[in-house]
VOBASE-58458 format. One record per atom (N, C-alpha, C): residue in one letter; x, y, z. Coordinates in steps of 0.1 Angstrom, whole numbers, plus 5000, padded with zeros to 4 digits. Layout:
% VOBASE-58458
AXYZ/...
END
This chain:
% VOBASE-58458
M500849885000/M500050005000/M500950135000/V501950125008/V502850245008/V503550264995/A503950164989/A504650174975/A503650224965/E502450184966/E501350234956/E501150384958/I501150434971/I500950574973/I502150654969/L503350604972/L504550674968/L504650684953/E504350574946/E504350584931/E503350674926/A502150674932/A501150764927/A501550914930/Y502150944941/Y502551074944/Y503651124934/G504551034930/G505451064919/G504851104906/H503851024902/H503151064890/H502351184891/I501551204902/I500751314904/I501551444905/G502651434912/G503551554914/G504051614901/R504051534890/R504551584877/R503651684871/S502351684876/S501451784871/S501351914879/R502251924888/R502352034898/R502552164890/Q501852274895/Q502052404890/Q503052474899/Y503852564893/Y504752654901/Y504352794899/V504452874910/V503953004910/V504953104915/G504753234912/G505553344917/G506853354910/M507653454914/M508953494909/M509953384911/I509853314923/I510853214926/I510453074922/G509253064916/G508752934912/G508452834923/A507652894933/A507252804944/A506352704940/P506452584945/P505552474942/P504152504948/A503152494939/A501752514944/A501252374949/P500252374958/P499752244963/P499152164951/I499252034952/I498651944942/I497151964943/A496551984931/A495052004930/A494351864931/P493251864938/P492451744938/P492151684924/A491951774914/A491751724901/A492851634895/A494051664900/A495251584895/A495151444901/I494651434913/I494451304919/I493351224912/T492251294909/T491151234902/T491651184888/E492451264881/E492951224868/E493751094869/Y494651094880/Y495450974882/Y494650854885/L493650864894/L492850754897/L491950704886/D491550794877/D490750754865/D491650664856/R492950694856/R493850614847/R494350494854/Y494650504867/Y495150394875/Y494350374888/P493250304886/P492350274898/P493050214910/S492650244922/S493250194934/S492150124943/V492650024951/V491749964960/V491750044973/I492650144975/I492650224986/I491450324985/C490750344997/C489550434996/C490050574993/R489250654986/R489550784981/R490050874992/E489350875004/E489650965015/E491050945020/E491450815022/E492750775026/E493850815016/F493450785003/F494350814992/F494650964992/D493651044992/D493751194992/D494651235004/A494251185016/A494951225028/A496451195027/A496851085022/A498251045020/A498951135010/I498351154999/I498951234988/I499151384993/F498151435000/F498251575005/F499251585016/A499351485025/A500351485035/A501751485029/L502051395019/L503351395012/L503551535006/D502551585000/D502751714993/D503051825003/D502351825014/D502651925025/D504051915029/E504551795031/E505951775036/E506951825025/F506651795012/F507551835001/F507551995001/R506452055002/R506452205002/R507052265014/R506952205026/R507552255038/R509052245037/R509552135032/R511052125030/R511552215019/W510752245009/W511152334998/W511252475004/D510252515013/D510352645020/D511552655028/E511852545036/E513052555044/E514352565036/Q514452505025/Q515652515016/Q515752655011/Q514652715007/Q514652855002/Q515052955013/E514552935025/E514953025036/E516453005039/K516952885039/K518352865042/K519252925031/A518852905018/A519552965007/A519553115008/Q518453175012/Q518353315013/Q519253375024/A519253305036/A520053345047/A521553335043/E521953225036/E523353215032/E523753325022/S522853355013/S523153465003/S523253605010/E522353625020/E522453755027/E523653755036/G524153645041/G525353645049/G526553665041/K526653625029/K527753645020/K527953795017/G526953875016/G526954015012/G527454105024/R527454055036/R527754135048/R529254145050/P529754265053/P531254265057/P531454195070/R532554135071/R532954065084/R533354165095/K532854135107/K533254225118/K534554175124/R535354265128/R536654235134/R536754265148/
END
């Protein structure tokens, strides 16, 4: 069951939209899950399937935000003169 959900998330994630100047990942749309399940039916109930996909997506976007904040902090730190 875990492998099925992870594989589905990989497929569904390919349809992700990116928004803004920095290309932030937008949340996966429920329609993308519907399209996937129309093509690849699952024995997992829809509510559980959605919950798992959305949880994986939330984690992906949370980590993406953390990486962006870290990269921004590093780039801001490089521009500052060192104190002696």
